[in-house]
matplotlib code that plots the C-alpha trace (Angstrom):
import matplotlib.pyplot as plt

x = [0.1, 0.5, 3.3, 4.7, 4.8, 6.6, 9.2, 9.9, 10.3, 12.8, 14.8, 14.9, 16.1, 18.8, 20.1, 20.1, 22.4, 24.7, 27.9, 28.0, 30.7, 33.1, 33.7, 37.2, 39.9, 41.1, 44.4, 47.3, 48.5, 51.6, 54.0, 57.5, 60.3, 61.9, 59.2, 61.6, 63.8, 62.3, 64.7, 62.1, 58.5, 56.3, 53.5, 51.0, 48.3, 44.8, 43.2, 45.8, 44.2, 44.7, 47.1, 49.2, 49.2, 50.5, 53.2, 54.3, 54.7, 56.7, 58.8, 59.8, 60.1, 63.6, 65.2, 66.4, 69.8, 68.4, 68.9, 65.9, 63.8, 63.5, 64.6, 62.3, 62.3, 61.1, 58.0, 57.0, 58.0, 60.7, 59.5, 55.9, 56.8, 58.9, 56.4, 53.4, 55.3, 56.6, 53.2, 51.3, 53.9, 57.1, 59.4, 60.8, 64.4, 64.1, 67.8, 68.9, 68.1, 68.0, 71.3, 69.3, 66.4, 67.3, 63.9, 63.9, 64.4, 61.7, 62.7, 60.7, 62.4, 64.9, 67.9, 67.5, 67.0, 70.4, 72.0, 70.9, 70.9, 73.5, 73.2, 71.5, 69.6, 71.3, 73.8, 73.6, 73.2, 75.9, 74.4, 70.9, 67.8, 64.2, 61.5, 60.5, 64.1, 64.7, 61.7, 62.9, 66.4, 64.9, 62.8, 65.9, 68.0, 65.2, 65.1, 68.9, 68.7, 65.9, 68.0, 71.1, 69.1, 67.7, 71.1, 72.5, 69.7, 70.3, 74.0, 73.5, 71.2, 73.8, 76.5, 74.2, 73.6, 77.4, 78.2, 75.7, 77.1, 80.7, 79.5, 78.1, 81.2, 83.4, 81.4, 81.7, 85.4, 86.0, 84.0, 86.2, 89.3, 88.0, 87.5, 91.2, 92.5, 94.6, 98.3, 100.2, 100.5, 104.0, 105.9, 107.9, 111.2, 112.8, 112.1, 114.2, 113.0, 109.4, 110.3, 112.1, 109.1, 106.9, 109.1, 108.7, 104.9, 104.7, 106.8, 104.5, 101.4, 102.9, 103.6, 100.2, 97.7, 94.2, 95.3, 95.6, 98.8, 98.9, 98.7, 101.7, 99.8, 99.1, 102.8, 104.1, 106.9, 109.4, 106.9, 108.1, 111.5, 112.2, 110.8, 107.1, 107.5, 109.5, 106.9, 104.1, 105.9, 106.7, 103.2, 101.7, 104.1, 103.0, 99.3, 99.6, 101.3, 98.3, 100.4, 98.5, 94.9, 93.1, 91.8, 88.2, 89.4, 90.4, 88.6, 86.2, 88.3, 90.9, 88.6, 87.1, 85.1, 87.2, 87.1, 84.5, 82.3, 82.0, 84.6, 86.6, 90.2, 92.2, 95.1, 98.0, 99.1, 95.7, 95.0, 95.3, 96.4, 96.2, 98.2, 96.5, 96.3, 96.6, 99.4, 101.2, 101.4, 102.6, 105.3, 106.4, 106.6, 108.6, 111.0, 111.5, 112.3, 114.8, 116.5, 116.6, 118.3, 120.9, 121.6, 120.5, 123.6, 124.9, 125.0, 121.2, 121.4, 124.4, 122.6, 119.5, 121.6, 123.4, 120.3, 118.7, 121.7, 122.5, 119.0, 119.3, 122.6, 121.1, 118.1, 120.4, 122.5, 119.3, 117.9, 120.9, 120.9, 117.2, 117.8, 120.6, 118.3, 115.5, 117.8, 118.8, 115.3, 113.3, 115.7, 117.8, 115.5, 118.2, 117.7, 118.6, 122.1, 122.7, 122.0, 125.7, 126.9, 124.3, 126.4, 129.4, 127.1, 126.1, 129.7, 130.6, 127.7, 128.5, 132.1, 131.0, 128.9, 131.8, 133.9, 131.4, 129.4, 125.8, 122.8, 122.4, 126.0, 125.6, 122.6, 124.9, 127.5, 124.7, 123.5, 126.9, 127.6, 124.5, 125.1, 128.7, 127.7, 125.2, 127.8, 130.2, 127.6, 127.0, 130.8, 130.9, 128.2, 129.0, 127.8, 124.1, 121.9, 122.8, 126.5, 125.8, 123.8, 126.7, 129.2, 127.4, 128.7, 132.3, 131.8, 130.3, 133.2, 135.7, 134.0, 133.9, 137.6, 138.6, 136.6, 138.2, 141.7, 141.4, 139.1, 136.5, 133.6, 130.5, 127.1, 124.0, 121.2, 117.6, 115.9, 113.2, 109.5, 109.5, 112.0, 110.2, 112.3, 111.1, 108.6, 110.5, 113.9, 114.0, 113.0, 115.5, 118.2, 117.7, 117.6, 120.8, 122.6, 121.6, 122.8, 126.1, 126.6, 126.3, 129.0, 131.3, 134.9, 135.5, 132.3, 133.1, 136.6, 135.2, 132.3, 133.1, 130.3, 131.4, 134.5, 136.5, 133.9, 131.1, 129.6, 128.6, 127.6, 123.9, 121.7, 118.8, 115.6, 113.9, 116.8, 119.1, 121.9, 124.8, 125.1, 126.8, 124.7, 125.4, 126.0, 124.0, 126.3, 124.7, 124.4, 127.3, 129.6, 128.1, 128.9, 132.5, 132.8, 130.9, 134.2, 135.2, 132.1, 132.4, 132.3, 129.0, 130.1, 133.3, 134.3, 134.3, 132.9, 129.9, 131.3, 128.4, 129.2, 131.0]
y = [39.6, 43.0, 44.3, 46.4, 43.3, 41.3, 44.0, 44.1, 40.3, 40.4, 43.2, 41.2, 38.1, 40.1, 41.6, 38.1, 36.7, 39.7, 39.5, 41.9, 44.5, 44.9, 48.4, 49.6, 49.3, 52.7, 53.7, 55.5, 58.9, 58.7, 61.5, 61.4, 63.9, 65.6, 65.4, 65.5, 62.7, 61.1, 59.8, 59.2, 58.1, 59.1, 56.8, 58.3, 56.2, 56.6, 57.4, 60.0, 63.3, 66.3, 67.9, 64.7, 64.5, 68.0, 67.4, 64.1, 65.8, 68.7, 66.2, 64.0, 66.6, 66.9, 69.4, 68.5, 67.6, 65.1, 67.1, 67.8, 70.7, 72.0, 71.3, 69.5, 72.5, 74.8, 72.7, 72.9, 71.5, 68.9, 66.1, 66.4, 66.6, 63.5, 61.5, 62.6, 61.9, 58.5, 57.5, 58.2, 57.7, 56.1, 56.6, 54.4, 55.2, 54.8, 55.0, 52.6, 49.0, 46.1, 44.2, 40.9, 41.4, 44.9, 46.3, 49.9, 50.1, 51.4, 53.7, 55.0, 58.3, 60.8, 59.8, 56.2, 57.4, 59.3, 56.3, 54.0, 56.3, 58.8, 62.6, 62.9, 59.7, 58.3, 55.8, 52.1, 49.8, 47.1, 45.6, 47.0, 45.0, 45.9, 45.1, 41.8, 40.6, 41.8, 39.8, 36.8, 37.2, 37.5, 34.4, 32.5, 33.8, 32.8, 29.3, 29.0, 30.1, 27.5, 24.8, 25.8, 25.8, 22.4, 21.1, 22.5, 21.0, 17.6, 18.0, 18.8, 15.9, 13.7, 15.1, 14.5, 10.9, 10.5, 11.9, 9.6, 6.6, 7.6, 8.0, 4.5, 3.0, 4.8, 3.4, -0.1, 0.3, 1.5, -1.4, -3.8, -2.0, -2.3, -6.0, -6.5, -7.9, -10.9, -10.8, -9.9, -12.8, -11.9, -8.8, -7.4, -9.0, -7.8, -4.2, -3.3, 0.3, -0.8, -3.1, -0.2, 2.0, -0.6, -0.5, 3.3, 3.0, 0.6, 3.0, 5.9, 3.8, 2.8, 6.4, 7.6, 4.9, 5.3, 7.6, 6.8, 6.9, 10.3, 10.8, 12.1, 15.3, 15.6, 15.2, 17.9, 18.1, 16.0, 13.1, 9.9, 9.5, 13.0, 12.1, 11.9, 10.0, 7.3, 7.3, 6.7, 3.6, 2.2, 2.7, 1.1, -1.9, -2.3, -2.0, -4.6, -6.9, -6.5, -4.9, -1.7, -0.7, 2.5, 4.2, 5.1, 8.7, 9.2, 12.1, 11.4, 13.8, 11.0, 8.8, 8.9, 6.6, 4.3, 4.4, 1.5, 3.2, 0.0, 0.7, 3.5, 4.4, 6.4, 8.9, 7.5, 10.9, 11.8, 8.4, 7.9, 4.4, 1.9, -1.2, -4.5, -6.7, -5.8, -3.7, -6.6, -8.6, -5.6, -4.9, -8.6, -8.3, -5.0, -6.8, -9.6, -7.1, -5.4, -8.7, -9.6, -6.3, -6.9, -10.6, -11.8, -13.5, -13.6, -11.0, -10.5, -9.4, -7.2, -5.6, -5.0, -3.3, -1.2, 0.1, 1.0, 2.6, 4.6, 6.1, 6.9, 8.7, 10.6, 11.6, 12.7, 14.9, 16.4, 17.1, 19.1, 21.1, 21.8, 23.0, 25.4, 26.8, 27.2, 29.2, 31.4, 32.1, 32.1, 33.6, 35.9, 36.6, 35.5, 33.4, 29.7, 28.5, 29.3, 26.5, 26.6, 25.7, 23.1, 20.1, 21.5, 21.9, 18.2, 17.1, 19.2, 17.7, 14.2, 14.7, 15.8, 12.7, 10.6, 11.8, 10.5, 13.5, 12.9, 14.6, 16.7, 17.8, 18.6, 20.8, 22.6, 23.1, 24.4, 26.9, 28.2, 28.5, 30.5, 32.8, 33.4, 34.2, 36.7, 38.3, 38.5, 40.3, 42.8, 43.6, 43.9, 46.3, 45.8, 42.2, 41.3, 38.4, 36.2, 36.6, 35.7, 32.6, 31.5, 32.2, 29.9, 26.9, 28.1, 28.8, 25.3, 23.7, 25.7, 24.9, 21.1, 21.2, 23.0, 20.7, 17.7, 19.1, 20.3, 17.5, 20.0, 18.8, 19.6, 19.8, 18.3, 20.6, 19.7, 20.9, 23.7, 23.0, 24.9, 22.4, 19.5, 16.3, 13.3, 11.4, 8.1, 9.6, 8.9, 5.3, 4.9, 6.5, 3.9, 1.0, 2.2, 2.6, -1.0, -2.3, -0.5, -1.6, -5.2, -4.8, -2.3, -3.7, -2.2, -3.7, -7.1, -7.1, -6.1, -8.6, -11.8, -13.8, -13.9, -14.6, -12.1, -12.3, -11.4, -14.9, -17.0, -20.6, -21.3, -24.3, -24.5, -24.6, -27.3, -29.5, -28.9, -28.6, -26.3, -23.5, -20.1, -16.9, -13.2, -11.9, -8.7, -8.0, -7.6, -4.2, -4.6, -4.2, -0.8, 0.1, -0.9, 1.3, 4.3, 6.2, 5.9, 6.4, 4.2, 5.8, 4.7, 6.1, 4.1, 2.3, -1.2, -3.5, -5.7, -9.3, -10.6, -8.3, -10.5]
z = [-206.4, -208.1, -210.1, -207.2, -205.0, -207.6, -208.1, -204.4, -204.3, -207.1, -205.4, -202.1, -204.0, -205.8, -202.6, -201.0, -203.6, -203.9, -201.7, -198.8, -199.2, -196.2, -195.0, -196.1, -193.5, -192.2, -193.9, -192.2, -193.2, -195.3, -196.3, -197.9, -197.6, -199.6, -202.1, -205.2, -203.9, -200.8, -198.2, -195.4, -195.4, -192.5, -191.4, -189.0, -187.4, -188.9, -185.6, -184.5, -183.4, -185.7, -183.3, -183.1, -186.9, -187.1, -184.5, -186.2, -189.6, -188.1, -186.1, -189.0, -191.8, -193.3, -195.7, -199.2, -197.9, -195.5, -192.2, -189.9, -191.0, -187.4, -183.9, -181.6, -179.2, -181.9, -182.3, -178.7, -175.3, -176.2, -173.9, -175.1, -178.8, -178.8, -176.8, -179.1, -182.3, -181.3, -179.9, -183.1, -185.9, -187.2, -190.1, -192.8, -194.1, -197.8, -198.5, -195.7, -196.6, -194.1, -194.0, -194.3, -196.7, -198.3, -197.3, -195.9, -192.1, -189.9, -187.0, -184.1, -183.3, -184.8, -182.7, -183.9, -187.4, -187.3, -185.7, -188.5, -191.6, -190.6, -190.3, -193.7, -193.7, -196.7, -195.3, -196.0, -193.1, -192.8, -189.6, -188.8, -189.6, -190.4, -187.9, -189.6, -189.7, -186.2, -185.0, -186.9, -185.4, -181.9, -182.5, -183.7, -180.8, -178.4, -180.0, -179.7, -176.1, -175.5, -177.1, -175.2, -172.0, -172.7, -173.6, -170.3, -168.4, -170.0, -169.4, -165.7, -165.4, -167.0, -164.7, -161.8, -162.8, -163.4, -160.0, -158.3, -160.2, -159.2, -155.6, -155.7, -157.4, -154.8, -152.0, -153.4, -154.0, -150.4, -149.1, -151.1, -149.7, -146.2, -146.7, -147.4, -144.1, -145.2, -144.9, -148.1, -150.4, -151.4, -150.6, -153.6, -152.7, -155.9, -155.0, -151.9, -151.9, -151.7, -148.8, -147.0, -147.6, -146.0, -142.9, -142.8, -143.2, -140.3, -138.2, -139.1, -138.3, -134.9, -134.0, -135.2, -134.1, -135.6, -138.3, -142.1, -143.9, -145.6, -149.3, -151.4, -152.0, -148.2, -147.3, -149.7, -152.2, -150.3, -150.1, -148.5, -150.2, -151.5, -155.0, -155.5, -158.8, -156.9, -154.1, -156.6, -158.0, -154.6, -153.2, -156.3, -155.9, -152.2, -153.2, -155.9, -153.3, -151.0, -148.3, -148.2, -149.0, -149.7, -146.6, -146.0, -145.3, -148.9, -150.6, -153.4, -155.6, -155.7, -157.8, -161.3, -163.5, -165.6, -169.4, -169.6, -167.0, -164.9, -162.3, -160.7, -160.9, -158.4, -158.5, -156.4, -155.3, -153.7, -152.1, -148.3, -147.3, -144.5, -143.6, -144.3, -141.3, -137.6, -136.2, -134.6, -137.8, -139.7, -137.1, -137.4, -141.2, -140.8, -138.4, -140.9, -143.6, -141.4, -140.5, -144.2, -145.1, -142.4, -142.9, -146.3, -147.8, -151.4, -154.2, -154.1, -150.4, -151.1, -154.1, -151.9, -149.2, -151.8, -153.5, -150.2, -148.5, -151.6, -151.6, -147.9, -148.5, -151.4, -149.2, -146.4, -148.7, -150.3, -146.9, -145.7, -149.0, -148.6, -145.0, -146.2, -148.9, -146.4, -144.1, -147.0, -148.1, -144.9, -142.4, -144.5, -147.4, -149.9, -153.0, -152.9, -153.8, -157.5, -159.9, -161.1, -157.6, -156.5, -157.7, -155.7, -152.7, -153.0, -153.2, -150.1, -148.1, -149.2, -148.1, -144.7, -144.3, -145.6, -142.7, -140.2, -139.4, -138.5, -140.1, -136.9, -137.2, -140.9, -140.0, -137.6, -140.4, -142.7, -140.1, -139.4, -143.2, -143.8, -140.8, -141.8, -145.4, -144.2, -141.9, -144.8, -146.9, -144.2, -144.1, -147.9, -148.9, -152.6, -152.3, -152.7, -151.7, -154.7, -153.8, -150.2, -151.2, -153.4, -150.7, -148.3, -150.4, -150.0, -146.3, -145.7, -147.5, -145.4, -142.1, -142.8, -143.9, -140.7, -138.4, -140.1, -139.8, -136.2, -134.9, -133.7, -131.7, -133.6, -131.8, -133.3, -134.3, -134.5, -137.6, -137.1, -137.8, -141.1, -142.6, -144.3, -144.4, -146.4, -144.2, -144.5, -143.8, -140.1, -140.6, -143.4, -141.3, -138.5, -140.9, -142.7, -139.3, -138.4, -141.7, -141.4, -137.8, -138.9, -141.6, -139.9, -139.6, -136.2, -134.8, -136.2, -134.7, -131.3, -131.3, -129.3, -131.0, -134.6, -136.7, -138.7, -141.5, -139.2, -139.2, -136.2, -135.8, -135.1, -134.9, -137.3, -135.2, -137.3, -138.7, -135.7, -138.3, -137.4, -139.9, -140.3, -140.3, -140.2, -136.7, -135.8, -132.8, -129.3, -127.7, -125.4, -128.3, -128.9, -125.3, -125.8, -128.9, -127.6, -126.9, -130.5, -132.7, -135.8, -139.3, -140.9, -144.2, -144.5, -147.6, -146.1, -148.6, -147.9, -147.3, -149.3, -152.3, -154.9]

ax = plt.figure().add_subplot(projection="3d")
ax.plot(x, y, z, "-o")
ax.set_aspect("equal")
plt.show()
């Protein structure tokens, strides 16, 4: 091997062990304006054509005060200039730091530069972010959205499972309610209003065969007894006594999962009901309750009758007052009777009932009072609807007084369809009339089957022992007294009342 060959071998070995140098990465073109105190740094892509470089520099150049050195239109066609500059360059606002990291903010066009840095590109940024921070913020927001979406999906899945569980529990509860067919174990004897409501429920079911007993919500504001709070307590008492059960027609909205999650609970106001047992058995129970109201002796029986008849009287008075207010608002477009006169209205209506007028006759009085009050307003133009509504109370009082004094015959009016009476009122009205018939002094005196105390002898069917029991007076007595209608609102005391 010669010297020349050895030298070539050494050079090849040297080149083999020397690291290969990478070609330098192309660098962008950078300019800063103004040169003395830069406010903006222009970054032009390394591969931008010469014409694009020229346009970008002209586009981004600013004066010493920070305003743009020239208008876009003075450079060339405005649409082309902006497109070329933004496609090949961007700017960094040296005097406008990022609100998050304090690095200068990068902008892509002049309008965005003025929005971020102000007219002279020297305003601090209280809210704008640099590209990196913006990207981070977007990633964080995307992550939050992802988490929120996942949480919503999980929540919807949980709600779906909960709804399915509720549906299953409701179905089981309805099946349990449908299985209730035994007679009530023990009706709430210490709750006369619940017993009276049961009679009304039986009456409703008899008039509407095949239909469920409506919910309190379905009836409306008057409910069964004129007070939805009272209805709720009475229905709950009958339900606990196994006298009524929840009907299959009840909406699922009436149920919710209990606190322990193992059972369902229901809202009494929204539940539809059914009587437990067949209709004949329910009618027999209602008849026994009716007889008990009419004949149960002793102070307990007297107290039961007093509680029930007092409620019926209260419902009758409220029903007439509601009818009068309905006339004022629906027929004449007046306001209701003023609050200050409602107690007086109640006293006037109660006095009318006390003189023996029926509910139909009191409806007649109310109609005439509203009509006369409206006519009085028309004759006195200075009077407005509130005065007419107030005057209806005075007019009603005067018409009742005049009818009592002159013994006028008052017709009975049927209430219109728009008037909503408590659903149990008609049943309560019949039961109250039956009770007062039994204890009315004139009826007792005319009855040939009982003594002066309203009692008659009877033989006990099992022991055959002769006992005294309350006489309910046969119908022929009613025929004898039909020419002189008895006063059901008299003050004759209950003989069983101590």
